[in-house]
Residue, then its C-alpha position, 0 to 999 in steps of 0.5 A: m493571717t497564716c492559711m491552713t494546709a487541706s488537712g487543717e494542720s500548719q507545721k513548723e520546725a522548732t528553729g530560731m529562737k529557742t525556748e524550751v517550754l517544758n524542761t526539768k529546771r523550770k515551771t511552765k504556767l499554763g492556764f485555760w479560760n472561758i472568756q465568753t467571747m472574743y468577737e468584741a472590740g479590744k477583747l483580745a487585747q484584754v485576754r493578751a494583757e492578763m496572760r502577760c500579768y500572770s506570765l503564762h507561757i501558753l493560755g487555752v481559751s473557750e467559748s471565743r465565738w470567731m468564725g472559721s479556724g487559722r492562725l494569726t500573730a497579735a501586735s505585742g508578739e502572741t500568736v493566736l490558733f483558733s477553731g470556730r464554726d463555719d456557718g455564719q453563727h458567732h458561737e462555741g469556738v475555742a483557741i490557743l494563745l502562746k508566748k512569743e517565744v514559744e512559737y518557735s517550739l510549735l511543730a503541728w496544730k489543727s482545727i478539728s471542730s469549734r469545740i475541740m482544736r489540738a496543738r503539738l510543741k517540741e521539747k528537749h526531753n518530751n513533746i507536749t500535746l494540747i487539746q482545748c476543749y468546750a464541752p456541751t453544757n449539762d442540759s444539751d441533748e445526749d447526741v450532741k454530748d455523745k458526738f463530742y466525747l466520741t471525737l475527743q476520744a478519736e484525737l486523744e487516740r491519735v497523740p503519740r503515746n509518749d508525749l505528755t498530754i494535756t486536755m483542758g477547757d471548759l468541760n461544763a462537769k461538776v465532779g464534786k469531792d467524792n472520788t470512791n472507786n475513782d481515786r486513779a482519775m480524781g484526787r481528794h480535794g474537789c469541791g462543789t456539787v455534781n452533775e450528769n456531766r461528771e459521769r462522763v468526764v470521769d469515765f473519759c479520764n479512767m478510760n485514757d488514764l488521765v488525772i483530773g488536775g483540779t482535784l489533786f491539790e489542796h486549796c480554799e474553795i475560792h481558789k477552786l471554784t472556777w464558775c459563778s452564776p451572773i446573779g451570784r447565787d450558784k458557784n461550781q467547779i466546771d473548767h478542768i485539766m486533765i494529764n496523762g496518768k505518768w506525768r501526773h507528778s509533773l503537774t505542780d499546782v492547779k488555781v483559780r486566779r480571781g484577780a483576772d478580768v475580761g468581763s465573763d462569769h468564769h475564772l481564769v484557772t492556771a496550772s504549773i508543770k515542772l517535768k519530772l523524768r524517771s531515773v535511767s539505771p545504769p548497767n549493773k543496777g541488776h547487782r544486789c547488796y547484801d544487808i551488812n548492817k544485821l552484822k551489827s548485832l552480836e547474834i547474827l555476826k556469830a551465826s554467819v561466822l558459823q555458817l562459813k566455818n561449816r561450809f569450809q569445813a564440808l568443803a575441805d572434807l570433800d576434797e580429802e575425800e575425791g583427792n582434788a589436793d591438785e585441782e586448779i587455783n580457779k576452781k577452788w576460788d569458784k567454791v569459796t565465792v559460793i560459799y560466801k554467798q550462800s552465808n550472806e544470803a542465808c543470814l543477811g539477806y539483801r538490802q532493800a532498795r530505796r526509790k527516790e520519787 
């Protein structure tokens, strides 16, 4: 196990075997899962096996129930970062598992509490910050909920502005289907009923320009319901992934994997990310083109020719009156250019730019 620094952070330069977790050419697979406990013999091995089965680069774990905080390397090469309680009780706890090659991209990580931890990965185009969390249940005291969201807000504000930020985990919030007045934070494909925690999560997303990924994609309900009660009566979507709005189109899918099994009443949820960058405008991007396709119309063609004739006739008359026959050739050319521009603006207008998604 690697000891942490006094600030709770561990840093490592992305050297050695280079693996780009986030790029524009292939998809990165993330998972998040409330496994209820890793404080059992062989439970970590089960989790690692499911992680490899679904080819996940990163897996966030809620309710790990490990005490303390630290970092260790599993026998198969995965790196485990964990954050738990310090009072000797095996409750709550969060963790992030990184695939063997992904560890070399780890820049820093921090244990915040037994419910929140943060990790930052270095990538070629854009760094990624992961916040793994385990929110209080809907029946918890309001003070406990307030403290959790205040801490989460404080950590989110510390994330560098340009990072692709992902907040994921068991938020114990049933957001439901209705996205009225919240269409920026929610998609149209939510499911299930709602509870009081729903307002906290949606307000948190609206405040920080986050999007709830599980409501963006159209799937069968069995591939959206993340939790099933032990007796099988209640089912709902309470595990969520949230991504900052400007990177929303980089999130290509969020789906529940019902085949994964570690003896939990929560299902594994996976998300696929393929980085989409905005195109950089070339220096001459400001040049506007006239809509010459309008010249195919005979009426517009005649009007354009008439405009040119009238303007050139007015210029010729002006030159004769002012006696500018010996004017320098450059000044005459400037006048010709202005005439063509004015005629084209009047008759053709500018071509509308079409932006690619």
